[in-house]
GULOTI-343948 format. One record per residue (C-alpha): residue in three letters; x, y, z. Coordinates in Angstrom, 3 decimals, decimal comma. Each point is the difference from the previous one (the first is absolute). Last residue first. Layout:
% residues N
LORO  code         X         Y         Z
LORO   ala         X         Y         Z
...
This chain:
% residues 556
LORO  code         X         Y         Z
LORO   unk    19,202    24,559     8,570
LORO   unk    -0,347    -0,619     3,762
LORO   unk     3,333    -0,258     1,813
LORO   unk     1,216    -3,310     1,366
LORO   unk     0,506    -1,394     3,512
LORO   unk    -3,385    -1,676     0,145
LORO   unk    -1,430    -0,717    -3,433
LORO   unk    -2,545     2,722    -0,676
LORO   unk    -3,655    -0,398    -0,976
LORO   unk    -1,342     3,395    -1,076
LORO   unk     3,088     0,260    -2,183
LORO   unk    -1,581    -0,120    -3,434
LORO   unk    -1,838     2,953    -1,461
LORO   unk    -3,505    -0,247    -1,451
LORO   unk     0,126     0,255    -3,786
LORO   unk    -1,522     3,313    -1,077
LORO   unk    -3,633     0,583    -0,954
LORO   unk    -0,744     3,025    -2,214
LORO   unk    -2,905     2,421     0,276
LORO   unk    -1,379    -1,845     2,996
LORO   unk    -3,739    -0,313     0,626
LORO   unk    -0,607    -2,151    -3,087
LORO   unk     2,720    -2,366     1,061
LORO   unk    -1,501    -0,268     3,473
LORO   unk    -3,461    -0,555    -1,514
LORO   unk     1,273    -2,968    -2,000
LORO   unk     1,725    -1,395     3,089
LORO   unk    -3,152     0,293     2,108
LORO   unk    -2,026    -1,777    -2,664
LORO   unk     2,562    -2,800    -0,232
LORO   unk     0,241    -0,468     3,768
LORO   unk    -3,777    -0,182     0,445
LORO   unk    -1,262     2,350     2,708
LORO   unk    -2,614    -1,652     2,211
LORO   unk     1,813     1,383     3,031
LORO   unk     0,062    -3,384     1,726
LORO   unk     0,443     0,584     3,713
LORO   unk     2,178    -1,827     2,523
LORO   unk    -0,401     1,619     3,410
LORO   unk     2,910    -1,853     1,570
LORO   unk     2,654    -1,946    -1,898
LORO   unk     0,304    -3,738     0,497
LORO   unk    -0,347    -0,806    -3,718
LORO   unk     3,068     2,146    -0,609
LORO   unk     1,955    -2,322     2,280
LORO   unk    -0,429    -2,909    -2,435
LORO   unk     2,187     1,445    -2,716
LORO   unk     0,460    -3,429    -1,645
LORO   unk    -0,850     1,147    -3,506
LORO   unk    -3,548     0,853     1,151
LORO   unk    -0,875     0,901     3,579
LORO   unk    -3,470     1,403    -0,688
LORO   unk     1,401     3,503    -0,310
LORO   unk     2,445    -1,262    -2,615
LORO   unk    -2,750    -1,066    -2,397
LORO   unk    -2,238     2,956     0,802
LORO   unk     2,698     2,441    -1,064
LORO   unk     1,944     2,082     2,473
LORO   unk    -0,591     2,970     2,249
LORO   unk     1,456     0,346     3,480
LORO   unk    -1,257     2,294     2,752
LORO   unk     2,809     0,224     2,535
LORO   unk     0,347    -0,642     3,725
LORO   unk     3,073     0,514     2,184
LORO   unk     0,556    -2,623     2,702
LORO   unk     3,076    -1,599    -1,570
LORO   unk     1,626     3,406    -0,559
LORO   unk     0,552     1,520    -3,427
LORO   unk     2,927     2,397    -0,366
LORO   unk    -0,805     3,425    -1,475
LORO   unk     0,963     0,998    -3,550
LORO   unk    -3,538     0,158    -1,354
LORO   unk    -0,463    -3,553     1,245
LORO   unk     3,025    -2,035     1,030
LORO   unk     0,933    -3,649     0,403
LORO   unk     3,081    -1,675     1,491
LORO   unk     2,137    -3,142    -0,143
LORO   unk    -2,396    -2,401    -1,721
LORO   unk     1,505    -3,390    -0,851
LORO   unk    -0,140    -1,549     3,484
LORO   unk    -3,263    -1,959    -0,053
LORO   unk     1,481    -2,924    -1,879
LORO   unk     3,775     0,008     0,284
LORO   unk     1,904     2,532    -2,101
LORO   unk     1,361     0,205    -3,508
LORO   unk    -1,679     3,047    -1,521
LORO   unk     0,430     2,402     2,907
LORO   unk    -2,596     2,768    -0,011
LORO   unk    -0,560     3,721     0,239
LORO   unk    -3,473     1,510    -0,386
LORO   unk    -1,860     2,738    -1,791
LORO   unk    -3,398     1,691    -0,016
LORO   unk    -0,656     3,484    -1,311
LORO   unk    -0,601    -1,096    -3,575
LORO   unk    -1,783    -3,332    -0,274
LORO   unk     1,323    -3,529     0,256
LORO   unk     0,406    -2,746    -2,618
LORO   unk     0,343    -3,337     1,735
LORO   unk     2,920    -2,296    -0,767
LORO   unk    -1,055    -3,643    -0,211
LORO   unk     2,889    -2,224     1,087
LORO   unk     0,510    -3,765    -0,099
LORO   unk    -1,991    -0,494    -3,224
LORO   unk    -0,695    -3,727    -0,209
LORO   unk    -0,417     0,061     3,746
LORO   unk     2,536    -1,578     2,331
LORO   unk     1,017     3,340     1,451
LORO   unk    -2,753     2,650    -0,087
LORO   unk     1,593     3,402     0,583
LORO   unk    -2,560     2,739    -0,696
LORO   unk    -1,665    -1,123     3,226
LORO   unk     2,510     2,110     1,945
LORO   unk    -1,602     3,102    -1,512
LORO   unk    -3,405    -1,092     1,281
LORO   unk     1,586    -0,654     3,408
LORO   unk     1,353     3,555     0,079
LORO   unk    -3,491     1,300    -0,753
LORO   unk    -1,380    -2,114     2,833
LORO   unk     2,495     1,462     2,464
LORO   unk    -0,737     3,530    -1,195
LORO   unk    -3,668    -0,662     0,596
LORO   unk    -2,249    -0,660    -2,955
LORO   unk    -3,288     1,587    -1,076
LORO   unk    -1,895    -1,062    -3,106
LORO   unk    -0,935     1,424    -3,394
LORO   unk    -1,034    -2,012    -3,042
LORO   unk     0,317     0,874    -3,677
LORO   unk    -1,909    -2,275    -2,374
LORO   unk     1,556    -2,656    -2,193
LORO   unk    -0,761    -0,223    -3,729
LORO   unk     2,743    -2,520    -0,778
LORO   unk     1,633     1,537    -3,072
LORO   unk     2,383     2,444     1,689
LORO   unk     2,755     1,005    -2,450
LORO   unk    -1,929    -1,044    -3,119
LORO   unk    -2,880     2,271     0,961
LORO   unk     2,271     3,039    -0,090
LORO   unk     1,154    -0,674    -3,540
LORO   unk    -3,542    -0,852    -1,140
LORO   unk    -1,329     3,287     1,356
LORO   unk     2,655     1,806    -1,978
LORO   unk     3,312     1,629     0,953
LORO   unk     1,556     2,728    -2,161
LORO   unk     3,724     0,519     0,517
LORO   unk     0,508     2,318    -2,962
LORO   unk     1,349    -2,794    -2,179
LORO   unk     0,660    -3,016     2,213
LORO   unk     0,728    -0,217     3,708
LORO   unk    -0,646    -3,532     1,177
LORO   unk    -2,500    -0,802     2,738
LORO   unk     0,702    -3,463     1,375
LORO   unk    -2,177    -3,095     0,345
LORO   unk    -1,469    -2,477     2,470
LORO   unk     0,227     1,758     3,338
LORO   unk    -2,134    -1,894     2,529
LORO   unk     2,866    -2,387     0,698
LORO   unk     2,061     2,929     1,282
LORO   unk    -2,355     0,693     2,927
LORO   unk    -0,911     3,623     0,691
LORO   unk    -0,052     1,807     3,353
LORO   unk    -1,327     3,466     0,805
LORO   unk     0,658     2,126     3,085
LORO   unk    -2,028     2,894     1,476
LORO   unk    -3,594    -0,720    -1,033
LORO   unk    -2,633     2,669     0,460
LORO   unk    -2,681    -0,486     2,660
LORO   unk    -3,732     0,303    -0,743
LORO   unk     0,089    -2,112    -3,135
LORO   unk    -2,030     1,044    -3,028
LORO   unk     2,798     0,317    -2,528
LORO   unk    -1,414     1,378    -3,246
LORO   unk     1,685     3,381     0,432
LORO   unk     3,435    -1,584     0,134
LORO   unk     2,372     1,616     2,501
LORO   unk     0,474    -2,589     2,780
LORO   unk    -1,192    -3,408    -1,147
LORO   unk     0,716     0,334    -3,724
LORO   unk     3,251     1,855     0,614
LORO   unk     1,286    -2,805     2,232
LORO   unk    -0,928    -2,665    -2,542
LORO   unk     1,690     2,010    -2,745
LORO   unk     3,168     0,351     2,076
LORO   unk    -0,007    -3,769     0,568
LORO   unk    -0,361    -0,429    -3,764
LORO   unk     3,021     2,230    -0,455
LORO   unk     2,080    -1,921     2,542
LORO   unk    -0,643    -3,302    -1,741
LORO   unk     0,663     1,483    -3,418
LORO   unk     3,281     1,625     1,028
LORO   unk     1,178    -3,338     1,331
LORO   unk     1,509    -1,395     3,198
LORO   unk     1,295    -3,552    -0,258
LORO   unk    -1,348    -3,496     0,708
LORO   unk    -2,503    -0,199    -2,828
LORO   unk     2,776    -0,558    -2,537
LORO   unk    -0,701    -0,623    -3,707
LORO   unk    -2,467     2,859    -0,468
LORO   unk     2,403     2,268    -1,812
LORO   unk     2,777    -1,918    -1,721
LORO   unk     1,938     0,526     2,155
LORO   unk    -1,883     0,084     3,288
LORO   unk    -2,799     1,930     1,621
LORO   unk    -2,964     1,571    -1,761
LORO   unk     0,439     3,021    -2,208
LORO   unk    -1,163     3,551    -0,611
LORO   unk     1,747     1,239    -3,146
LORO   unk     0,205     3,779    -0,227
LORO   unk    -2,105     3,198     0,165
LORO   unk    -3,407    -1,662    -0,008
LORO   unk    -3,212     1,281    -1,577
LORO   unk    -3,745    -0,185     0,620
LORO   unk    -3,227    -1,957    -0,472
LORO   unk    -0,177    -0,349    -3,780
LORO   unk    -2,945    -2,136    -1,146
LORO   unk     1,115    -2,830    -2,243
LORO   unk    -1,020    -2,788     2,369
LORO   unk    -3,718    -0,426    -0,504
LORO   unk    -0,019     0,320    -3,773
LORO   unk     3,250    -1,888    -0,335
LORO   unk    -1,308    -2,784     2,235
LORO   unk    -2,921    -0,777    -2,325
LORO   unk     2,203    -0,093    -3,085
LORO   unk     2,654    -2,057     1,771
LORO   unk    -2,556    -2,584     1,119
LORO   unk    -1,327    -0,367    -3,548
LORO   unk     3,532    -0,346    -1,363
LORO   unk     0,875    -2,647     2,592
LORO   unk    -3,010    -2,153    -0,850
LORO   unk     0,726     0,391    -3,724
LORO   unk     3,629    -1,002     0,616
LORO   unk    -1,224    -3,158     1,715
LORO   unk    -1,933    -1,046    -3,073
LORO   unk     2,822     1,021    -2,339
LORO   unk     2,759    -1,967     1,796
LORO   unk     3,175     2,043    -0,289
LORO   unk     2,763    -1,860    -1,794
LORO   unk     3,106    -1,096     1,920
LORO   unk     3,372     1,396    -0,979
LORO   unk     2,935    -2,109     1,189
LORO   unk     3,109     2,034     0,829
LORO   unk    -0,226    -0,411     3,758
LORO   unk    -0,827     3,551     0,886
LORO   unk    -3,737     0,218     0,555
LORO   unk    -1,380    -3,508     0,445
LORO   unk     2,945    -1,544     1,862
LORO   unk    -0,578    -3,718     0,614
LORO   unk     0,825    -1,629     3,318
LORO   unk     1,059    -3,574     0,735
LORO   unk    -0,967    -3,115     1,932
LORO   unk     0,500    -3,610    -1,060
LORO   unk    -2,006    -3,031     1,086
LORO   unk     1,305    -3,489    -0,712
LORO   unk    -1,080    -3,613    -0,430
LORO   unk    -3,262     0,216     1,927
LORO   unk    -1,462    -3,482    -0,152
LORO   unk    -3,214    -0,108    -1,975
LORO   unk    -0,679    -3,716     0,380
LORO   unk     3,596    -1,178    -0,437
LORO   unk     0,028    -1,477    -3,492
LORO   unk    -2,807     2,148    -1,337
LORO   unk     0,097     3,729     0,664
LORO   unk     3,602     0,559     1,025
LORO   unk    -0,454     3,654     0,952
LORO   unk     2,060     3,054    -0,953
LORO   unk    -0,955     3,344     1,515
LORO   unk     1,339     3,338    -1,193
LORO   unk    -0,809     2,640     2,606
LORO   unk     0,079     3,536    -1,335
LORO   unk    -0,095     3,473     1,513
LORO   unk    -1,089     2,799    -2,265
LORO   unk     1,556     3,427     0,260
LORO   unk    -0,820     3,684    -0,221
LORO   unk    -3,613    -0,753     0,860
LORO   unk    -0,106     2,498     2,875
LORO   unk     2,540    -1,844     2,175
LORO   unk     3,078    -2,229     0,288
LORO   unk    -0,719    -3,586    -1,046
LORO   unk     0,770    -1,963     3,160
LORO   unk     1,417    -3,510    -0,003
LORO   unk     0,866    -2,908     2,283
LORO   unk     0,863    -3,168    -1,903
LORO   unk     0,462    -3,200     2,033
LORO   unk     2,955    -1,918     1,461
LORO   unk    -0,145     1,797     3,345
LORO   unk     0,587     3,315    -1,695
LORO   unk     0,502     0,410    -3,724
LORO   unk    -0,372     3,643    -0,946
LORO   unk    -1,686     2,149    -2,616
LORO   unk    -0,094     3,596     1,192
LORO   unk    -1,590     3,367    -0,682
LORO   unk    -1,410     1,962     2,929
LORO   unk    -3,294     1,779     0,552
LORO   unk    -0,196    -0,907     3,709
LORO   unk    -3,566    -1,295    -0,152
LORO   unk     0,632    -3,003    -2,257
LORO   unk     0,915    -3,682     0,047
LORO   unk    -0,196    -3,131    -2,128
LORO   unk     1,196    -3,047     1,924
LORO   unk     0,587    -3,320    -1,743
LORO   unk    -0,409    -3,743     0,626
LORO   unk    -1,978     0,051     3,238
LORO   unk    -0,272    -3,581     1,303
LORO   unk     3,395     0,408     1,674
LORO   unk    -1,865     2,277     2,409
LORO   unk     1,059     3,614     0,378
LORO   unk     2,698     0,404     2,638
LORO   unk     2,739     1,917    -1,788
LORO   unk    -2,079     2,303    -2,202
LORO   unk    -2,644     0,549     2,657
LORO   unk     2,570     0,703     2,710
LORO   unk     1,623     2,599    -2,243
LORO   unk    -3,414     1,515    -0,642
LORO   unk    -0,713     0,241     3,711
LORO   unk     3,344     1,728     0,395
LORO   unk     3,636    -0,794     0,652
LORO   unk     1,280    -0,258    -3,572
LORO   unk     2,329    -2,973    -0,474
LORO   unk    -1,190    -1,194    -3,416
LORO   unk    -0,856     3,545    -1,059
LORO   unk     3,566     1,100     0,670
LORO   unk     1,431    -2,800    -2,105
LORO   unk    -2,460     0,824    -2,775
LORO   unk     0,881     3,684    -0,062
LORO   unk    -2,994     1,985    -1,241
LORO   unk    -0,679     1,732     3,291
LORO   unk    -3,083     0,844     2,063
LORO   unk    -1,383    -3,501    -0,315
LORO   unk    -3,600    -0,823    -0,669
LORO   unk    -3,601    -0,187     1,032
LORO   unk    -3,138    -0,642    -2,005
LORO   unk     0,742    -3,696    -0,181
LORO   unk    -1,186    -2,064    -2,959
LORO   unk     1,075    -3,517     0,956
LORO   unk     0,193    -2,448    -2,892
LORO   unk    -0,882    -3,678     0,373
LORO   unk     0,608    -2,589    -2,732
LORO   unk    -1,619    -3,393    -0,614
LORO   unk    -3,172     0,729     1,894
LORO   unk    -2,909    -1,583     1,841
LORO   unk     2,213    -2,117     2,229
LORO   unk     1,787     3,034     1,432
LORO   unk    -3,126     2,135     0,409
LORO   unk    -0,272    -0,171     3,788
LORO   unk     3,745    -0,178     0,646
LORO   unk     0,535     3,128    -2,094
LORO   unk    -2,890     1,657     1,858
LORO   unk     1,621    -0,482     3,401
LORO   unk     3,470     0,948    -1,242
LORO   unk    -1,222     3,228    -1,566
LORO   unk    -2,161     0,931     2,986
LORO   unk     2,691    -0,610     2,608
LORO   unk     2,618     1,876    -2,009
LORO   unk    -2,284     2,916    -0,810
LORO   unk    -0,719     0,514     3,679
LORO   unk    -3,330     1,648     0,684
LORO   unk    -1,855     3,031    -1,288
LORO   unk    -3,216     1,039     1,696
LORO   unk    -3,583     0,686    -0,994
LORO   unk    -2,972     1,932     1,393
LORO   unk     1,759     3,334     0,502
LORO   unk     1,516    -0,044    -3,472
LORO   unk    -1,392     3,301    -1,292
LORO   unk     0,215     1,677     3,404
LORO   unk     3,703    -0,836     0,194
LORO   unk     0,690     2,144    -3,084
LORO   unk     2,664    -1,838    -1,924
LORO   unk     3,656    -0,792     0,650
LORO   unk    -0,277    -0,971     3,675
LORO   unk    -2,437    -2,859    -0,579
LORO   unk     2,078    -1,006    -3,006
LORO   unk     3,056    -0,783     2,142
LORO   unk    -0,675    -3,735    -0,377
LORO   unk     1,130     0,372    -3,593
LORO   unk    -2,409    -1,716    -2,365
LORO   unk    -0,448    -3,654    -0,923
LORO   unk    -1,285    -1,793    -3,101
LORO   unk     0,414    -3,699    -0,751
LORO   unk     0,070    -1,055    -3,641
LORO   unk    -0,399    -3,690    -0,853
LORO   unk     1,067    -1,287    -3,400
LORO   unk    -1,617    -3,122    -1,416
LORO   unk     1,653    -1,288    -3,168
LORO   unk    -2,348    -1,642    -2,504
LORO   unk     0,592     2,570    -2,726
LORO   unk    -0,374     2,771     2,548
LORO   unk    -2,210    -0,650     3,005
LORO   unk    -0,309     3,036     2,253
LORO   unk    -0,416    -0,155     3,759
LORO   unk    -0,922     2,952     2,182
LORO   unk     0,971     0,760     3,578
LORO   unk    -1,085     1,614     3,248
LORO   unk    -3,308     1,552    -0,980
LORO   unk    -0,622     2,965     2,285
LORO   unk    -1,191     0,546     3,592
LORO   unk     1,289    -3,386     1,105
LORO   unk    -1,284    -1,189     3,388
LORO   unk     2,849    -0,159     2,505
LORO   unk    -1,929     2,199     2,384
LORO   unk     0,335     3,199     2,018
LORO   unk    -0,433     2,225    -3,027
LORO   unk    -1,110    -1,776    -3,151
LORO   unk     3,207    -1,232    -1,524
LORO   unk     2,519     1,033    -2,663
LORO   unk     3,023    -2,328    -0,080
LORO   unk    -1,123    -1,987    -3,049
LORO   unk    -0,659     3,104    -2,058
LORO   unk    -0,956    -0,515    -3,632
LORO   unk    -1,659     3,101    -1,408
LORO   unk    -0,411    -0,548    -3,749
LORO   unk    -1,184    -3,605     0,378
LORO   unk    -2,987     1,465     1,822
LORO   unk    -1,991     0,612    -3,158
LORO   unk    -0,924     2,136    -2,987
LORO   unk     2,614     2,721     0,069
LORO   unk    -2,632     2,639     0,757
LORO   unk    -1,588    -2,399     2,492
LORO   unk     3,303    -0,117     1,945
LORO   unk     0,386     3,772     0,076
LORO   unk    -3,552     1,005     0,887
LORO   unk    -1,637    -1,858     2,902
LORO   unk     2,905    -2,015     1,389
LORO   unk     2,778     2,549    -0,459
LORO   unk    -2,286     2,896     0,912
LORO   unk    -1,061    -1,837     3,159
LORO   unk     3,628    -0,655     0,927
LORO   unk     0,860     3,678    -0,082
LORO   unk     0,697     2,730    -2,507
LORO   unk     3,750    -0,579     0,055
LORO   unk    -0,464    -3,765     0,479
LORO   unk     1,216    -0,931    -3,497
LORO   unk     2,999     2,098     0,985
LORO   unk     1,200    -2,685     2,409
LORO   unk     0,229    -2,514    -2,797
LORO   unk    -2,350    -2,886    -0,841
LORO   unk     1,481    -2,830    -2,003
LORO   unk    -1,080    -0,119    -3,589
LORO   unk    -1,653    -2,166    -2,639
LORO   unk    -0,202    -0,610    -3,749
LORO   unk     0,847     3,454    -1,328
LORO   unk    -0,967    -0,188    -3,673
LORO   unk     0,919     3,470    -1,224
LORO   unk    -3,726     0,822    -0,114
LORO   unk    -0,188    -0,650     3,737
LORO   unk     3,087     2,125     0,576
LORO   unk    -1,533     2,866    -1,980
LORO   unk    -3,428    -0,201     1,656
LORO   unk     1,500    -0,089     3,502
LORO   unk     2,270     2,895    -0,888
LORO   unk    -2,856     2,039    -1,487
LORO   unk    -2,069    -0,687     3,173
LORO   unk     2,711     1,562     2,137
LORO   unk    -2,506     2,180     1,879
LORO   unk    -0,465     2,136    -3,150
LORO   unk     2,180     2,919     1,170
LORO   unk     2,687    -2,466     1,118
LORO   unk     0,424    -1,602    -3,420
LORO   unk     0,998     3,043    -2,011
LORO   unk     1,386     1,714     3,103
LORO   unk     2,747    -2,518     0,587
LORO   unk    -0,686    -2,738     2,484
LORO   unk     0,741    -0,341     3,698
LORO   unk    -2,634    -2,750    -0,131
LORO   unk    -0,395    -2,731    -2,598
LORO   unk     1,962    -3,041    -1,135
LORO   unk     1,527    -0,122     3,459
LORO   unk     0,374    -3,789    -0,109
LORO   unk     2,310    -2,862    -0,974
LORO   unk    -1,530    -0,238    -3,472
LORO   unk    -0,670    -2,798    -2,477
LORO   unk     0,166    -0,702    -3,752
LORO   unk    -0,076    -3,672    -1,005
LORO   unk     1,602    -1,537    -3,084
LORO   unk    -0,518    -3,456    -1,514
LORO   unk    -0,751     1,644    -3,352
LORO   unk     3,770     0,277    -0,522
LORO   unk     1,293     2,353    -2,702
LORO   unk    -3,416     1,638    -0,438
LORO   unk    -0,325     0,224     3,761
LORO   unk     3,348     1,803     0,164
LORO   unk    -1,183     2,510    -2,587
LORO   unk    -3,335     0,493     1,738
LORO   unk     1,737     0,748     3,302
LORO   unk     2,227     2,534    -1,736
LORO   unk    -2,984     1,645    -1,658
LORO   unk    -1,834     0,222     3,313
LORO   unk     2,982     1,744     1,580
LORO   unk     0,156     2,232    -3,067
LORO   unk    -3,654     0,962     0,497
LORO   unk     0,297     0,406     3,779
LORO   unk     2,859     2,473    -0,067
LORO   unk     3,672    -0,731    -0,617
LORO   unk     1,322     2,263     2,739
LORO   unk     3,184     2,085     0,003
LORO   unk    -0,343     2,094    -3,148
LORO   unk    -3,764     0,137     0,310
LORO   unk    -2,856    -2,411    -0,605
LORO   unk    -3,318     0,529     1,735
LORO   unk    -1,614    -2,752     2,103
LORO   unk     2,139     0,539     3,091
LORO   unk    -2,844    -0,943     2,344
LORO   unk     2,243    -1,067     2,855
LORO   unk     1,762    -2,828    -1,870
LORO   unk     1,595    -1,140     3,244
LORO   unk     0,695    -3,542    -1,205
LORO   unk     0,073    -1,754    -3,346
LORO   unk     0,411    -3,623    -0,974
LORO   unk     0,176    -2,253    -3,056
LORO   unk    -0,349    -3,746     0,620
LORO   unk     1,317    -2,167    -2,838
LORO   unk    -0,908    -3,664    -0,286
LORO   unk     2,022    -2,663    -1,758
LORO   unk    -1,284    -3,540    -0,326
LORO   unk     2,365    -2,921    -0,642
LORO   unk    -0,821    -3,630    -0,853
LORO   unk    -1,127     0,614    -3,572
LORO   unk     3,015     2,126    -0,880
LORO   unk    -0,906     2,739    -2,504
LORO   unk     0,754     2,550     2,661
LORO   unk    -3,213     1,882     0,583
LORO   unk    -2,482    -2,729    -0,889
LORO   unk    -3,328     1,781     0,189
LORO   unk    -2,923    -0,771     2,264
LORO   unk    -2,540     2,776     0,340
LORO   unk    -0,233     1,378     3,510
LORO   unk    -1,995    -1,644     2,753
LORO   unk    -1,386     2,161     2,812
LORO   unk    -0,053    -1,944     3,241
LORO   unk    -2,124     2,164     2,278
LORO   unk     1,625    -0,395     3,401
LORO   unk    -0,376     3,528     1,279
LORO   unk     0,996    -0,991     3,496
LORO   unk    -1,166     0,576     3,556
LORO   unk    -3,304     1,340    -1,253
LORO   unk    -0,699    -3,424    -1,349
LORO   unk     0,197    -2,059    -3,172
LORO   unk    -0,202    -3,705     0,675
LORO   unk     3,160    -1,940    -0,674
LORO   unk     1,173    -1,157    -3,405
LORO   unk     1,482    -3,425    -0,542
LORO   unk     3,700    -0,552     0,167
LORO   unk     3,063     0,190    -2,185
LORO   unk     3,146    -1,156     1,762
LORO   unk     2,757     2,056     1,666
LORO   unk     3,607    -0,611     0,706
LORO   unk     0,348    -2,904    -2,420
LORO   unk     3,712     0,575    -0,336
LORO   unk     1,316     2,758     2,222
LORO   unk    -0,340     3,558    -1,377
LORO   unk     2,467     1,817    -2,287
LORO   unk     0,183     3,759     0,392
LORO   unk     1,281     2,480    -2,524
LORO   unk     1,552     3,435    -0,245
LORO   unk    -0,130     2,939    -2,388
LORO   unk     1,336     3,491    -0,612
LORO   unk    -1,670     1,763    -2,881
LORO   unk     2,048     0,780    -3,106
């Protein structure tokens, strides 16, 4: 059974009001839904809001993920039980997707979610993976409108002018529900800076409270769709979390009746500050649900209660039917991807995994996958025949957030194009730059990011480079020593570094990389270089751990 909670608002908290003019600042189109008595009580209207977050193009079903067709079937089943049902997202519908969606620029995901009846969505950081222009010119039109990229804290750079619609209002059986969208203010560091050069990401709290006040008299219920979240699933911990998200949860306006979150891929249904705060895990494994009860007549649509819960789509015992229209979209995408992705590119000798248990759950630890990709980057800019640079790279760095899947040893260890593409789905290029020893140390210090939703991002590093560190140390004092080919690195030494274009531009908070000298884009795409690396090696082994060593311990 899903966990649940409820909120009861003050009597007469909000009255119905007339519509305001539609503007860029808000997608105010009031879309009425057919009126149906949901409870059999004339004075009471029940509305259900189903939610997803961090779907990331997981349109195919597997043992852990429901897939788009079953997701659509579940939504349809709940709508059949209560026609007063909305289906919304807290962002990251696309980007960092599996090969089936990634190879087609995520158009199959957009088509599948649209066919599933997605009503609106907040924008997530991954919606900016190919830049703001791509979001505006391709993604939003593919959905059919700006209600699928709500971002109240996204502004044209240097202004407070909204760069995206800030909110959308839906009328359901006479009840007006306002949805405000916000995205983590860290987004500028999570995507290629070049792609968002003309926009900036402000405070979610300021934007949410500002817009809630603006639409208060136009709505009966306000839901915040925040593409940010807690790192834990403990409600008490979330309530006291010292982060931007913690501040948002505690200080959001009393006008906001519920908070639907995302980004951190967690599963929780909490009551914090007398309102539901939920997140529905990831990849379509789970639906979030807000059950809203409104006194429709006696008290002019007074909110009686709002209850938050989560619904397991893959292991909860209830079997939801696959929607045939959505299944046809998925099947067509699979057929196209199978042709492109079935080509064998090489073999592995054992599992090659991201950090954490399960793999991929912890970006703050060293991983065989992170180190291997760093090795591939180094090979591609030092030994690879297609590298056109005049100076070979010496040290490679790889960010953990750029690793989106593992390579599992199965059968004879064969790895396909699709397998490799799933690991690095962003299409970054490899960039070289020169850093001093002092700058390199600062880059390593930037792995620790206290106050962020992920307080540490452990970089994968290439063979030949290693360092010792103290985990719990003051800012700027984590790195004890560094060495290259066994020799200590001095602050004035210089090294040619290779990384992906995202990190080279200062992404993920590694600002010092953007200060490197002689920055040059090799033109090599990470996926193409990885495919050629596998083809060049008879068998690829997991890269060893122990390149980053806790001070006072022995490397494994």
